[in-house]
C-alpha positions in Angstrom: 13.8 29.1 15.1 13.5 26.3 13.3 11.7 23.3 14.4 13.7 19.7 13.8 13.4 17.6 10.7 10.8 14.6 11.0 13.9 12.1 11.5 15.6 14.3 14.2 12.4 14.3 16.0 11.9 10.6 15.9 15.6 10.6 17.6 14.9 12.6 20.1 11.5 11.2 20.9 13.2 7.6 21.3 16.0 9.3 23.5 13.5 10.8 25.7 11.4 7.7 26.3 8.1 9.5 24.2 6.3 8.4 21.0 5.2 9.9 18.0 1.8 9.9 16.1 1.8 6.9 13.6 2.4 8.1 10.2 0.3 6.4 7.4 2.6 7.8 4.4 6.0 8.9 3.6 7.1 9.8 0.6 6.6 12.9 -2.2 3.7 14.7 -2.4 1.2 12.9 -3.7 -2.8 13.7 -3.9 -4.1 10.4 -4.4 -2.3 8.3 -2.2 -2.5 10.8 0.8 -5.8 11.2 0.3 -6.3 6.7 0.7 -4.7 7.2 4.0 -8.6 8.7 5.1 -10.3 5.2 5.8 -12.3 6.3 8.2 -11.3 4.0 10.6 -8.3 4.5 12.9 -5.3 2.1 13.3 -5.6 2.5 17.0 -9.3 1.7 16.9 -12.7 4.3 16.5 -13.1 6.8 14.2 -10.0 8.5 12.3 -10.6 11.7 13.0 -7.8 12.9 9.9 -4.3 13.5 9.4 -1.4 15.7 9.7 1.0 16.7 6.4 4.6 18.0 7.3 7.6 18.7 5.7 10.5 16.4 6.4 13.2 18.5 6.7 12.8 21.3 9.7 11.9 24.8 8.9 11.5 28.3 10.3 8.6 28.2 13.0 7.6 31.3 11.0 6.6 29.4 7.9 4.6 27.0 10.0 1.3 28.3 9.1 2.3 28.3 4.9 
């Protein structure tokens, strides 16, 4: 089985009336830019807990841990 690409995920969540988590950065992997996203302040208020990094392409579920 394969996960959806990010664009397909967004399309499906919109069709289903759901929301995705906000994204802070989209682009080529850039460690400096990604670390700059951690501001300790959540865009929703309160303290930022962290963030998730994922490929924009779909991927095999068995590869998820990598």
